[in-house]
Every structure is written in structure tokens, then in C-alpha cells.
C-alpha positions as semicolon CSV with decimal commas, in nm:
position;residue;x (nm);y (nm);z (nm)
1;X;-0,016;-0,022;-0,005
2;X;0,146;0,307;-0,101
3;X;0,177;0,620;0,199
4;X;0,025;0,896;0,165
5;X;0,195;1,235;0,119
6;X;0,176;1,594;0,245
7;X;0,289;1,869;0,206
8;X;0,381;2,134;0,439
9;X;0,477;2,513;0,427
10;X;0,562;2,753;0,658
11;X;0,754;3,114;0,657
12;X;0,967;3,094;0,907
13;X;1,222;2,874;1,075
14;X;0,938;2,908;1,421
15;X;0,676;2,805;1,220
16;X;0,889;2,506;1,116
17;X;0,969;2,373;1,443
18;X;0,595;2,379;1,538
19;X;0,502;2,131;1,295
20;X;0,791;1,913;1,320
21;X;0,647;1,886;1,703
22;X;0,275;1,832;1,530
23;X;0,325;1,582;1,274
24;X;0,546;1,321;1,134
25;X;0,782;1,442;0,885
26;X;1,009;1,233;0,638
27;X;1,163;1,551;0,487
28;X;1,221;1,909;0,517
29;X;1,361;2,102;0,217
30;X;1,485;2,419;0,357
31;X;1,562;2,806;0,212
32;X;1,875;2,970;0,411
33;X;1,685;3,328;0,433
34;X;1,366;3,265;0,683
35;X;1,282;3,492;0,943
36;X;1,336;3,434;1,301
37;X;1,482;3,102;1,241
38;X;1,699;3,055;0,926
39;X;1,767;2,742;0,766
40;X;2,131;2,708;0,914
41;X;2,002;2,716;1,307
42;X;1,674;2,503;1,196
43;X;1,931;2,245;0,980
44;X;2,088;2,245;1,362
45;X;1,825;2,254;1,587
46;X;1,642;1,956;1,384
47;X;1,978;1,717;1,379
48;X;2,057;1,813;1,697
49;X;1,738;1,678;1,845
50;X;1,743;1,331;1,892
51;X;1,323;1,345;1,810
52;X;1,423;1,436;1,476
53;X;1,777;1,375;1,351
54;X;1,668;1,071;1,151
55;X;1,448;1,359;0,881
56;X;1,653;1,448;0,620
57;X;1,712;1,825;0,574
58;X;1,815;1,957;0,230
59;X;1,859;2,337;0,168
60;X;1,756;2,498;-0,186
61;X;1,904;2,825;-0,154
62;X;1,999;3,097;-0,391
63;X;2,192;3,353;-0,171
64;X;2,404;3,119;-0,037
65;X;2,606;2,953;-0,321
66;X;2,986;2,955;-0,228
67;X;3,142;2,643;-0,147
68;X;3,224;2,720;0,242
69;X;2,885;2,799;0,304
70;X;2,802;2,379;0,132
71;X;3,032;2,280;0,345
72;X;2,915;2,453;0,676
73;X;2,576;2,291;0,574
74;X;2,699;1,950;0,549
75;X;2,873;1,948;0,888
76;X;2,577;2,141;1,065
77;X;2,384;1,808;0,928
78;X;2,188;1,874;0,573
79;X;2,218;1,598;0,297
80;X;2,169;1,754;0,022
81;X;2,215;2,106;-0,091
82;X;2,101;2,251;-0,373
83;X;2,097;2,546;-0,574
84;X;1,810;2,709;-0,706
85;X;1,721;2,677;-0,955
86;X;1,689;2,332;-1,034
87;X;1,477;2,197;-1,308
88;X;1,159;2,069;-1,141
89;X;1,174;1,729;-1,233
90;X;1,583;1,731;-1,152
91;X;1,457;1,842;-0,799
92;X;1,194;1,556;-0,762
93;X;1,466;1,288;-0,816
94;X;1,727;1,471;-0,599
95;X;1,437;1,476;-0,294
96;X;1,333;1,123;-0,388
97;X;1,674;0,956;-0,413
98;X;1,713;1,151;-0,048
99;X;1,476;1,010;0,083
100;X;1,516;0,640;0,011
101;X;1,825;0,655;0,120
102;X;1,769;0,778;0,423
103;X;1,501;0,469;0,444
104;X;1,748;0,244;0,373
105;X;2,031;0,336;0,589
106;X;1,894;0,589;0,835
107;X;2,006;0,971;0,869
108;X;2,233;0,980;1,184
109;X;2,233;1,283;1,505
110;X;2,437;1,546;1,476
111;X;2,776;1,522;1,656
112;X;2,842;1,904;1,625
113;X;2,847;2,106;1,953
114;X;2,652;2,475;2,033
115;X;2,966;2,682;2,052
116;X;3,105;2,462;1,689
117;X;2,795;2,555;1,515
118;X;2,801;2,907;1,623
119;X;3,089;2,955;1,510
120;X;3,075;2,815;1,183
121;X;2,793;2,971;1,167
122;X;2,900;3,369;1,232
123;X;3,166;3,302;0,984
124;X;2,882;3,276;0,739
125;X;2,698;3,561;0,831
126;X;3,010;3,727;0,834
127;X;3,078;3,627;0,498
128;X;2,747;3,719;0,347
129;X;2,753;4,022;0,538
130;X;3,059;4,142;0,357
131;X;2,981;4,021;0,020
132;X;2,645;4,264;0,011
133;X;2,892;4,546;0,163
134;X;3,132;4,534;-0,053
135;X;2,849;4,565;-0,311
136;X;2,663;4,845;-0,135
137;X;3,010;5,020;-0,185
138;X;3,041;4,960;-0,515
139;X;2,679;5,072;-0,609
140;X;2,754;5,353;-0,358
141;X;3,092;5,443;-0,558
142;X;2,844;5,443;-0,903
143;X;2,579;5,654;-0,717
144;X;2,814;5,922;-0,648
145;X;2,958;5,936;-1,026
146;X;2,611;5,896;-1,143
147;X;2,541;6,231;-0,887
148;X;2,865;6,389;-1,018
149;X;2,836;6,341;-1,370
150;X;2,426;6,507;-1,352
151;X;2,573;6,808;-1,166
152;X;2,818;6,851;-1,405
153;X;2,542;6,851;-1,677
154;X;2,312;7,084;-1,472
155;X;2,600;7,294;-1,483
156;X;2,683;7,313;-1,841
157;X;2,231;7,308;-1,943
158;X;2,266;7,653;-1,708
159;X;2,586;7,795;-1,883
160;X;2,467;7,735;-2,247
161;X;2,105;7,892;-2,155
162;X;2,322;8,186;-1,967
163;X;2,516;8,214;-2,277
164;X;2,164;8,218;-2,500
165;X;2,008;8,469;-2,299
166;X;1,703;8,251;-2,183
167;X;1,617;8,273;-1,791
168;X;1,630;7,950;-1,602
169;X;1,610;7,857;-1,195
170;X;1,932;7,719;-1,096
């Protein structure tokens, strides 16, 4: 007899933990960037809890593509890390394989301490923030340059109007 399949979607990590405490879950697919409890912390909490450690945990993220983030995810217990976008057929295939492997071999409990998690977690968050800061800095430089160009163009237009004898406000 085929087992029925149910899907639960949540908006944040806290809701995910609530569902875990209320329902039988066979697979968790999570992004990293979520409010309240992000995906890294959710994975750590799931894999460090003996009640949930057996549940396969898959990251599906577009924001953390760096190998360091993928390695960290595996260190905190993720069974798979997929970078968005993934073809829908490929996604279903990957997830089915993960569930089957978990059923065949079982998934072990995490052996990472809270301190080890927090150290790795802070590195991941700091690297992402540094990357965002670099992009913001570059954007700010480009905006200042564009502003300078606009100011120069405005000055040239005012000078041209004066030469033509056309009244204009600065």
C-alpha cells in the first residue's frame, strides 16, 4: 500500500519547529534566509534533537552559493544542498533519492556542539554580510559618480542657457 504524501509550507523557522512537533515529517527542504530562525539554525536544531535527527534535511538556496556555505551546511547535518534554480524534474528526483537513502540507511544524529555551530554560523553570516557590504560600497561609488555627472550636466545646461540669454532658475 502506498503511503499518502502531505506537504507543509511555513514562513519561518519557528513555524517549521512547530510543525515538526505536531506532525510526522519525512523530509525537510529549507532555504537559508528565513525570518526568526534561519535555515542554518533550523538544520542545527533538527539534527541535534534525537527526535528529529533521522529526518533528511535539504537546503535549497539561491543566496548562499559559495562552497564554504555548502560545506558548513553539511557539517551541521544537511543531507543535500541544492542551489536554485533546479529543474523541477531534477528536484523531484533528488528529493526522492534522499528520502529513499534515508529509509535504507537511516540518518545519524549530529555530533556538533552548540559552540562549534555558532563559530561556523558566525563565519557564514559575516562572509555574506561582507559580500553585501562590498556590493553596497560599489553601488554607492557608482551613485556618487552618477550624481557628479548630473551636477556637471546641470551646470553645463545653465551655462548654455545664460549664453543664449534664456532665463532659468538654478
